[in-house]
Structure formats: structure tokens, C-alpha cells
GUKE-626160 format. One record per residue (C-alpha): residue in three letters; x, y, z; residue number from 0. Coordinates in pm, 1 decimal, m for minus. Layout:
<r><resn>ALA</resn><xx>X</xx><yy>Y</yy><zz>Z</zz><resi>NUM</resi></r>
...
***
This chain:
<r><resn>MET</resn><xx>2482.3</xx><yy>683.4</yy><zz>m410.8</zz><resi>0</resi></r>
<r><resn>ILE</resn><xx>2314.8</xx><yy>390.5</yy><zz>m584.3</zz><resi>1</resi></r>
<r><resn>SER</resn><xx>2005.6</xx><yy>401.8</yy><zz>m807.3</zz><resi>2</resi></r>
<r><resn>VAL</resn><xx>1741.8</xx><yy>128.0</yy><zz>m794.0</zz><resi>3</resi></r>
<r><resn>ILE</resn><xx>1499.5</xx><yy>99.0</yy><zz>m1086.8</zz><resi>4</resi></r>
<r><resn>VAL</resn><xx>1143.4</xx><yy>m16.2</yy><zz>m1008.8</zz><resi>5</resi></r>
<r><resn>LYS</resn><xx>963.1</xx><yy>m193.1</yy><zz>m1294.1</zz><resi>6</resi></r>
<r><resn>ASP</resn><xx>609.6</xx><yy>m318.3</yy><zz>m1354.8</zz><resi>7</resi></r>
<r><resn>GLU</resn><xx>667.4</xx><yy>m594.6</yy><zz>m1606.7</zz><resi>8</resi></r>
<r><resn>GLU</resn><xx>900.2</xx><yy>m420.3</yy><zz>m1855.0</zz><resi>9</resi></r>
<r><resn>THR</resn><xx>783.5</xx><yy>m64.5</yy><zz>m1782.4</zz><resi>10</resi></r>
<r><resn>THR</resn><xx>996.8</xx><yy>150.3</yy><zz>m1552.4</zz><resi>11</resi></r>
<r><resn>VAL</resn><xx>763.2</xx><yy>306.5</yy><zz>m1295.2</zz><resi>12</resi></r>
<r><resn>GLY</resn><xx>1019.8</xx><yy>470.6</yy><zz>m1070.5</zz><resi>13</resi></r>
<r><resn>MET</resn><xx>1376.5</xx><yy>505.1</yy><zz>m961.3</zz><resi>14</resi></r>
<r><resn>LEU</resn><xx>1495.8</xx><yy>534.3</yy><zz>m603.9</zz><resi>15</resi></r>
<r><resn>THR</resn><xx>1833.7</xx><yy>661.6</yy><zz>m499.2</zz><resi>16</resi></r>
<r><resn>VAL</resn><xx>1986.8</xx><yy>508.4</yy><zz>m191.4</zz><resi>17</resi></r>
<r><resn>ASP</resn><xx>2265.9</xx><yy>656.7</yy><zz>17.1</zz><resi>18</resi></r>
<r><resn>GLU</resn><xx>2522.2</xx><yy>492.7</yy><zz>241.5</zz><resi>19</resi></r>
<r><resn>LYS</resn><xx>2394.2</xx><yy>432.4</yy><zz>592.8</zz><resi>20</resi></r>
<r><resn>GLN</resn><xx>2532.6</xx><yy>313.1</yy><zz>923.8</zz><resi>21</resi></r>
<r><resn>PHE</resn><xx>2236.1</xx><yy>134.5</yy><zz>1084.4</zz><resi>22</resi></r>
<r><resn>LYS</resn><xx>2164.6</xx><yy>153.2</yy><zz>1459.3</zz><resi>23</resi></r>
<r><resn>THR</resn><xx>2264.2</xx><yy>m212.9</yy><zz>1487.4</zz><resi>24</resi></r>
<r><resn>GLY</resn><xx>2614.6</xx><yy>m125.2</yy><zz>1366.2</zz><resi>25</resi></r>
<r><resn>SER</resn><xx>2564.6</xx><yy>m282.2</yy><zz>1023.1</zz><resi>26</resi></r>
<r><resn>ARG</resn><xx>2661.3</xx><yy>m86.4</yy><zz>711.7</zz><resi>27</resi></r>
<r><resn>GLY</resn><xx>2469.4</xx><yy>m56.7</yy><zz>389.4</zz><resi>28</resi></r>
<r><resn>TYR</resn><xx>2236.6</xx><yy>165.2</yy><zz>186.8</zz><resi>29</resi></r>
<r><resn>PHE</resn><xx>1886.4</xx><yy>299.9</yy><zz>246.8</zz><resi>30</resi></r>
<r><resn>GLY</resn><xx>1636.5</xx><yy>511.8</yy><zz>55.7</zz><resi>31</resi></r>
<r><resn>VAL</resn><xx>1266.1</xx><yy>589.9</yy><zz>21.5</zz><resi>32</resi></r>
<r><resn>GLY</resn><xx>1057.5</xx><yy>730.7</yy><zz>m259.2</zz><resi>33</resi></r>
<r><resn>LYS</resn><xx>725.2</xx><yy>718.2</yy><zz>m440.2</zz><resi>34</resi></r>
<r><resn>VAL</resn><xx>632.1</xx><yy>523.5</yy><zz>m751.3</zz><resi>35</resi></r>
<r><resn>LYS</resn><xx>317.7</xx><yy>519.5</yy><zz>m963.3</zz><resi>36</resi></r>
<r><resn>ILE</resn><xx>180.2</xx><yy>187.4</yy><zz>m1087.5</zz><resi>37</resi></r>
<r><resn>GLY</resn><xx>m123.7</xx><yy>234.2</yy><zz>m1307.1</zz><resi>38</resi></r>
<r><resn>GLU</resn><xx>m332.3</xx><yy>506.2</yy><zz>m1142.8</zz><resi>39</resi></r>
<r><resn>LYS</resn><xx>m213.5</xx><yy>429.0</yy><zz>m788.4</zz><resi>40</resi></r>
<r><resn>ARG</resn><xx>83.7</xx><yy>581.6</yy><zz>m604.8</zz><resi>41</resi></r>
<r><resn>TYR</resn><xx>296.7</xx><yy>382.8</yy><zz>m363.3</zz><resi>42</resi></r>
<r><resn>GLN</resn><xx>565.5</xx><yy>464.4</yy><zz>m112.9</zz><resi>43</resi></r>
<r><resn>ALA</resn><xx>866.9</xx><yy>237.5</yy><zz>m156.3</zz><resi>44</resi></r>
<r><resn>GLN</resn><xx>1175.9</xx><yy>175.5</yy><zz>49.6</zz><resi>45</resi></r>
<r><resn>VAL</resn><xx>1500.1</xx><yy>0.0</yy><zz>m31.2</zz><resi>46</resi></r>
<r><resn>GLN</resn><xx>1742.3</xx><yy>m136.4</yy><zz>225.6</zz><resi>47</resi></r>
<r><resn>LEU</resn><xx>2068.6</xx><yy>m304.5</yy><zz>133.1</zz><resi>48</resi></r>
<r><resn>VAL</resn><xx>2267.6</xx><yy>m445.1</yy><zz>425.3</zz><resi>49</resi></r>
<r><resn>GLU</resn><xx>2626.3</xx><yy>m559.4</yy><zz>380.7</zz><resi>50</resi></r>
<r><resn>ILE</resn><xx>2642.0</xx><yy>m919.1</yy><zz>499.5</zz><resi>51</resi></r>
<r><resn>GLY</resn><xx>2887.3</xx><yy>m956.5</yy><zz>786.1</zz><resi>52</resi></r>
<r><resn>SER</resn><xx>2920.6</xx><yy>m581.8</yy><zz>848.9</zz><resi>53</resi></r>
<r><resn>LYS</resn><xx>2765.2</xx><yy>m588.3</yy><zz>1195.0</zz><resi>54</resi></r>
<r><resn>PRO</resn><xx>3035.0</xx><yy>m566.7</yy><zz>1463.7</zz><resi>55</resi></r>
<r><resn>GLN</resn><xx>3070.4</xx><yy>m892.0</yy><zz>1653.2</zz><resi>56</resi></r>
<r><resn>LYS</resn><xx>3017.4</xx><yy>m886.9</yy><zz>2028.8</zz><resi>57</resi></r>
<r><resn>ASP</resn><xx>3305.6</xx><yy>m998.5</yy><zz>2245.3</zz><resi>58</resi></r>
<r><resn>SER</resn><xx>3252.1</xx><yy>m1366.4</yy><zz>2330.7</zz><resi>59</resi></r>
<r><resn>GLN</resn><xx>3470.9</xx><yy>m1328.0</yy><zz>2643.1</zz><resi>60</resi></r>
<r><resn>PRO</resn><xx>3269.0</xx><yy>m1304.2</yy><zz>2965.0</zz><resi>61</resi></r>
<r><resn>SER</resn><xx>3350.0</xx><yy>m989.2</yy><zz>3161.6</zz><resi>62</resi></r>
<r><resn>SER</resn><xx>3500.5</xx><yy>m1033.9</yy><zz>3506.1</zz><resi>63</resi></r>
***
């Protein structure tokens, strides 16, 4: 699990935790959602971290 801090200027307004995820595309990474409050308004936030190069490569050989 990874924690992501959300700041408005220098003020921390939220922290999201993201868990490991295997995406439908085959890529690996982390994903999480949460809510943060900035001023008097609330927002839904999402964080997606995708490992570059983690998506399985398709076979470049044509099938017979």
C-alpha cells in the first residue's frame, strides 16, 4: 500500500491510499479513490500509477 498526500498550497487537505492493481489491459500498478475537502467544497479524487513497460507485449509473429 502506498499513501498519496493531497495539498492545497502548503496545507494537507487529504491523503489517499492506493493498493496494487492488475489492470484489465495487463499493466501493473496502483489505484485508489477517496474524498478531499478544499475550502468548503468536497471533491472525489482518484490516483492511478501505472508501471511503465508492465503491459504484456503481443506476439509480433503472425499466426498461421
